[in-house]
C-alpha positions in Angstrom: 0.0 0.0 -0.2 1.3 3.3 -1.0 -1.0 6.3 0.4 -0.4 6.8 4.2 -2.5 4.3 6.8 -5.0 5.3 9.3 -2.3 4.9 12.1 0.3 7.1 10.1 -1.9 9.7 9.6 -3.2 10.1 13.4 0.4 10.4 14.2 0.8 13.3 11.4 -2.5 14.7 13.0 -1.1 15.2 16.4 2.2 16.4 15.3 0.7 19.0 13.3 -1.4 20.0 16.1 1.7 20.3 18.2 3.4 22.6 15.5 0.8 24.2 13.8 2.0 27.7 15.0 5.6 26.8 14.3 4.5 26.0 10.5 2.7 29.1 10.0 5.4 31.4 11.5 8.0 29.9 9.4 5.7 30.3 6.3 5.9 27.1 5.8 3.3 24.2 5.1 2.2 25.2 1.8 5.3 23.4 0.5 6.1 21.2 3.2 9.4 19.4 3.1 10.3 17.0 6.4 13.7 17.4 5.2 14.2 20.9 5.7 11.5 21.1 8.7 13.5 21.4 11.9 11.2 20.2 14.3 10.1 17.0 12.3 12.4 14.4 14.5 14.0 11.5 13.0 12.2 9.5 16.0 8.8 10.4 14.4 9.7 9.6 10.8 10.8 6.0 12.3 7.6 5.5 14.2 5.6 6.1 10.7 8.2 4.1 8.4 7.2 1.0 11.4 3.9 1.4 10.5 4.5 1.2 6.4 7.6 1.9 4.8 7.1 2.6 1.2 9.2 3.9 -1.6 7.1 7.2 -1.8 6.4 7.9 2.3 8.4 11.0 2.2 6.4 12.4 -0.6 3.0 11.4 1.3 3.6 12.9 4.5 4.7 16.2 2.9 1.3 16.3 1.0 -0.7 15.3 3.7 0.5 18.2 5.9 0.5 20.5 3.0 -3.0 19.7 2.2 -3.5 20.4 6.2 -2.2 23.7 5.7 -4.3 24.5 2.8 -7.5 23.2 4.3 -7.0 25.7 6.9 -5.8 28.5 5.1 -9.0 28.2 3.1 -7.4 26.7 0.2 -9.1 23.8 -1.9 -7.9 20.3 -0.8 
């Protein structure tokens, strides 16, 4: 399965709730990238990978967080 699983999305939802303000302050989110995000830890990524690691996991995480930001800002998702 290449898409994020429900358990992975729940982890990302919790992370997003905790870091929403930091993302908005830094102007990030619309083009979110875990590689350049200082507060997306290796431990968190490992936890998500342990559930279901795919070759496009990084892109799926980036897209999921970007979609959440767009939805909050009134964008079309």
